[in-house]
MIDREN-492971 format. One record per residue (C-alpha): x, y, z. Coordinates in steps of 0.001 Angstrom, whole numbers, plus 500000, padded with zeros to 6 digits. Example, Ala and Ser with C-alpha at 12.3 -4.5 7.8 and 13.67 -1.06 7.14 Angstrom:
<pts>
512300495500507800;513670498940507140;
</pts>
This chain:
<pts>
500000500000500000;501405503385498964;499394505647501238;500148505971504967;497145504400506691;498175505491510191;498627509108509134;495175509140507552;493600507628510666;495409510004513026;494190512986511026;490621511670511138;490817511398514916;492429514826515276;489867516658513146;487153514737515010;488160516537518210;487180519934516804;483574520645517739;483252517422519747;480925516888522712;481410514609525749;478974512082524229;481258511692521192;479141513664518743;480527516535516666;478954519817515580;480766522090513135;478317524448511492;479280526984508856;481011530173509992;481122529252513675;484101529160516023;484419525408515484;484309525853511726;487127528386511939;489252526073514069;488752523251511558;489694525584508694;492919526654510408;493786523031511211;493258522054507567;495415524910506344;498220523675508595;497890520047507484;497743520926503775;500736523217504083;502740520573505936;501856518074503192;503570520306500616;500526521884498933;500063525509497931;497137526528500150;494553529289499954;491067530036501260;488651531418498688;485973534089499041;483363531813500650;485670529736502849;486630526716500747;490048525498501942;492039524574498846;495397522866498468;497030522922495042;499577520559493504;500758522142490264;500878519983487184;503589520099484543;501221521519481924;499902524898483077;497275524874480317;495842521446481108;492423521333482841;492490520633486574;491541517502488492;489375518173491557;489190515988494648;488034516439498247;484855516649500292;483294518804503005;484510519529506534;481291520763508144;478963518403510018;475299518113510844;474294518859514427;475665516084516636;477175514211513693;480176511913513458;483857511813512488;483667510300509007;480964511986506905;482751514374504554;486031514441506460;487070510937505394;486846512019501752;488715515254502331;491508513690504394;491813510732501999;492347513243499197;494996515011501257;496689511691502031;496620510607498389;498140513847497100;500718514002499908;501803510506498878;502203511685495279;504417514528496538;506483512302498814;507062509797496034;508227512698493838;505802511734491110;505038514267488403;501580514756486914;500463516643483837;497278518110485327;497094520334488403;495270518657491307;493114520651493718;492362519151497147;489221520964498307;487682521236501752;484229522299500628;482349524923502642;478953524156504171;477817521080502268;475302520069504932;473431523376505076;472442522788508698;472852526373509861;471236528314507019;469091525676505326;471032526134502076;473666523488501395;476601522762499083;477591526419499052;481295525824498488;480951523394495594;478268525534493947;480717528447493951;483651526400492629;481424524957489891;480236528462488986;476542527707489538;475925529557492817;472587531326493124;473380534603494935;469980534460496618;471333531519498609;473675533932500393;470581535622501833;469472532434503619;469112533036507370;469906531017510450;467633530724513490;468959534051514824;468131535900511596;471780536176510496;472208535729506749;474869533480505285;476421536530503666;476656538330507007;478103535283508763;480718534821506039;481773538462506334;482025538116510122;484268535060509591;486612537113507393;485411535988503953;484239538163501056;480980536566499840;480331539399497385;483270537950495427;481779534434495254;482223534363491463;486014534410491907;485793530945493513;485136529190490206;487866526804489095;488058526371485341;488783524522483145;488194521221484945;489045517764483598;487149515739486207;486047515501489831;486700512511492125;485116512341495581;485392509695498293;482648509438500947;481211506993503446;478239505119501997;475569506387504472;473583503178503994;473868499454504726;474471497946501270;478249497500501562;478177496444505192;475356493968504600;477270492362501737;480652492398503484;482257494751500945;484955497307501668;484282499795498865;481636500817496373;481676502515492983;478853505030492688;476680504659489598;475211508097490101;473790510574492598;470024510635492884;467809513442491645;465746514874494523;462373516579494616;461099517929497936;457371518639498221;455059520012500849;451733518203500881;448722519851502546;445450518006503041;442474520077504192;439378518467505643;436768519522508216;437354519965511934;435028518718514654;434700517196518112;436471513827518405;433691512242520433;430554513823519024;431122513043515325;430431509480514118;433019507854511894;430732507829508885;430750511167507121;433943512495508669;436280514500506446;439415513639508378;442640514759506628;444779512487508831;443044509368507524;443454510646503975;447115511372504679;447666507833505926;446302506403502688;448324508894500611;451559507944502384;450923504225501990;450172504797498300;453310506807497523;455422504225499352;453905501453497250;454259503356493980;457895504305494652;458663500641495366;457589499738491832;460551501639490375;464134500343490340;465840503241492125;463007505391493480;462690506067497232;460025508162498963;460257509500502511;457852511414504734;460091513348507103;457802515859508831;454117515848509766;452187518743511316;448526518459512292;446280521452512888;444867522387515344;446783519537516973;444549518736519957;443953515155521127;440155515585521228;439677517457517946;439368516072514422;442047517911512457;441195520696510073;444333520109508038;447595518225507993;450844519230506309;453730516878505627;456874516607503531;457637514260500670;461282513645499781;461340511585496579;464589510547494883;465900508418492067;468834508227489689;466200508489486977;464068511628486816;461656509637484647;461094507225487550;460141510102489833;457727511571487316;456199508166486596;455576507622490306;454056511082490784;451865510702487695;450346507530489146;449860509402492411;447765512039490614;445039509490489928;445298507978493399;445188511426494974;442018512331493079;440343509152494314;441380509872497936;439967513408497676;436592512144496497;436323509328499032;437286511421502062;435898514806501034;439262516520501392;441436518795499262;445059517819498591;447685520357497500;451217519399496426;453811522196496310;457384521800495062;459760523256497667;463186522284496306;464805520410493464;468361519077493526;469498517678490218;471270514357490305;474469513403488574;475270510227486636;478863509170487252;481154508841484253;481263505305482826;484953505307481771;485932506599485218;483810503907486893;485560501306484767;488974502626485813;487950502466489468;486809498893488926;490190497970487449;492058499586490364;489946497799492977;490323494474491216;494100494978490940;494250495620494690;491945492652495475;489463494945497240;485905493553497430;483480496054495924;480298496598493926;478482499334492036;475614501086493782;473501504225493731;473934507224496015;470571508223497429;472206511043499385;473336514286497796;477032515181497523;479182518111496398;480066516153493244;476591516565491793;477212520268491229;479663519347488459;476978517629486404;477298518972482859;480596520671483723;483002517732483913;483002513943484323;482550512809487925;483335509676489916;482664508705493518;484147506050495790;482054504803498717;483668503419501865;481695500979503991;480091502533507074;479474499957509804;475707499392510239;475214502138507642;475457504838510297;475655508411509037;474833511863510395;475167510513513935;477926510079516492;478109506313515880;479534506731512368;482429504320511959;484531502972509124;487389500622509949;491000501754509497;491382499045506843;488402500253504814;489557503866505099;493032502889503889;491555500890500985;489562503915499883;492542506256500092;494756503840498155;492217503545495337;491820507323495298;495606507742495112;495849505455492087;492833507071490453;494292510555490875;497535509458489250;495550508033486325;493340511090485883;496068513677486470;498338511920483985;501365510555485802;504538511395483909;506896508442484035;
</pts>
């Protein structure tokens, strides 16, 4: 193995101390004290590794290894260094630190590459503070919506204001764009149980799912819980239950489609009152946009039938759309060859979660490596990937970066 497994692991543990709580969880939200400490730590580690380091206008921490051809398009690698509230040590940071380890190994081995490699610690992928995620990668890809900088946290502070307070210059977000780009390669924990269930160390991502987030509101007729007989009620909660069961069934008919109800709010919300209305979320995802639309089209007919039978009105409002990203087939094939050459058990699988890589869809070819997460844990303190699996991922990433950056022998 070329990479230094112990160095990678020690860095993971060290970064995991920043923003940690006594219970073992970690919180590093964008533009907080903890975020600043992590940034400064990364700058030190990247500098010590031999990279040219800078922080861009929105807080991306970027280490640069210059290629021999100044005109050749760049190779991007890395992941995010923020966490969700009370998250774990591996989500995002494993990908970022594996990229750092891979490129440091290239430097130490005195290998020359044609293309410049950027190791990027992306800013605010999770979006937990402002409700607007993937800010750093949007800016580097050149697709940032400036309205996103106006998103506010729970104290009414905008992202733009928080960035300025942290010493960044968000008005210059357009200067963050890196171009031209040859490809992007990201490593990440799987965030699901597929690899762990099948006893596999690594996965090759087929693509990142397209996401549509809806708010569903069902309006019925309120009344006393005891005085109104069951027959003739216009109860939106009963209608909601049928709607949820239906969308779950319809999503299951598609190959990649998944549907999730994450929030439910009943009004007026009293134990002895039939609800007037109920509002809930629908998160529906698939690698295929056609699958999502096919599922929702079938739901239109089902929804109409539920409205008639229960005497309710159902409204479906699109709240957010995140476009997916198919991973590049030639790059997937190269990853497969590298894993086979290293005798690393692996498989291809879909990413249902969103990642920074998806912002490069239509800009450059993308590839993703998944590392097994024990029990599929993610976004929680129990996240854990074994040192061996982490080292396997970093080794494959190292070899892939040499291939994509054009090792000069």
